[in-house]
C-alpha positions as CSV (number, residue, x, y, z in Angstrom):
1,M,66.9,7.6,-17.7
2,D,66.0,4.0,-16.9
3,D,64.8,5.1,-13.4
4,S,62.5,7.7,-15.0
5,L,61.1,5.2,-17.4
6,N,60.5,2.7,-14.6
7,R,58.7,5.3,-12.6
8,L,56.6,6.4,-15.6
9,E,55.8,2.7,-16.4
10,E,54.8,2.1,-12.8
11,K,52.6,5.2,-12.8
12,V,51.0,4.2,-16.1
13,L,50.3,0.7,-14.8
14,Q,48.9,2.1,-11.6
15,A,46.6,4.4,-13.6
16,V,45.5,1.4,-15.7
17,R,44.7,-0.6,-12.6
18,T,42.8,2.3,-11.1
19,I,40.8,2.8,-14.3
20,Q,39.9,-1.0,-14.4
21,E,38.9,-0.8,-10.7
22,L,36.7,2.3,-11.4
23,R,35.1,0.6,-14.4
24,T,34.3,-2.5,-12.3
25,E,32.9,-0.3,-9.5
26,N,30.9,1.7,-12.0
27,E,29.3,-1.4,-13.4
28,R,28.5,-2.7,-9.9
29,L,26.9,0.7,-9.0
30,R,25.0,0.8,-12.3
31,L,23.5,-2.7,-11.6
32,Q,22.7,-1.6,-8.0
33,R,21.0,1.5,-9.3
34,E,18.9,-0.5,-11.7
35,G,17.8,-2.8,-8.9
36,L,16.9,0.1,-6.7
37,E,15.0,1.8,-9.5
38,K,12.9,-1.4,-10.0
39,E,12.4,-1.7,-6.3
40,H,11.3,1.9,-6.1
41,A,8.8,1.5,-9.0
42,A,7.4,-1.6,-7.3
43,L,7.0,0.3,-4.0
44,Q,5.3,3.2,-5.8
45,E,2.9,0.8,-7.4
46,R,2.2,-0.8,-4.0
47,A,1.7,2.6,-2.4
48,T,-0.8,3.6,-5.1
49,R,-2.7,0.3,-4.7
50,L,-2.7,0.6,-0.9
51,S,-3.9,4.2,-1.2
52,G,-6.8,3.1,-3.3
53,E,-7.6,0.3,-0.8
54,L,-7.5,2.9,2.0
55,D,-10.0,5.1,0.1
56,Q,-12.3,2.2,-0.4
57,A,-12.0,1.2,3.3
58,R,-12.9,4.8,4.3
59,A,-15.9,4.8,2.0
60,V,-17.1,1.5,3.6
61,A,-16.5,2.9,7.1
62,A,-18.6,6.0,6.2
63,T,-21.4,3.7,4.9
64,V,-21.2,1.6,8.1
65,D,-21.4,4.8,10.2
66,G,-24.5,5.8,8.3
67,Y,-26.1,2.5,8.9
68,E,-25.1,2.6,12.6
69,E,-26.8,6.1,12.9
70,K,-29.9,4.7,11.2
71,R,-29.9,1.8,13.6
72,R,-29.6,4.1,16.6
73,I,-32.5,6.2,15.4
74,L,-34.7,3.1,14.8
75,E,-33.8,1.8,18.2
76,E,-34.9,5.0,19.8
77,K,-38.1,5.1,17.9
78,V,-38.9,1.4,18.7
79,G,-38.0,2.1,22.3
80,G,-40.4,5.0,22.4
81,L,-43.2,3.0,20.8
82,L,-42.6,0.2,23.3
83,E,-42.9,2.7,26.1
84,K,-46.2,3.9,24.7
85,L,-47.5,0.4,24.4
86,D,-46.5,-0.3,28.0
87,Q,-48.4,2.8,29.1
88,I,-51.5,1.7,27.3
89,G,-51.4,-1.9,28.4
């Protein structure tokens, strides 16, 4: 009988230790999850901001391309006018 009680006591104590370890691990994992959720939110915010900046940069690049095309056209026209002036003079 004493042997059975001793085994039962040991199993109960082991179960208590296991429960305490699991609670400790659960708390550690909860804190880790919270940290990761905050990091995820910050990264999403950064991605949204960078996406907006990329859109702005693309708009600026399109504007620059338009100005470059206008410059090229003006250069051709001025070049043509200069050739005509050379022919006259």
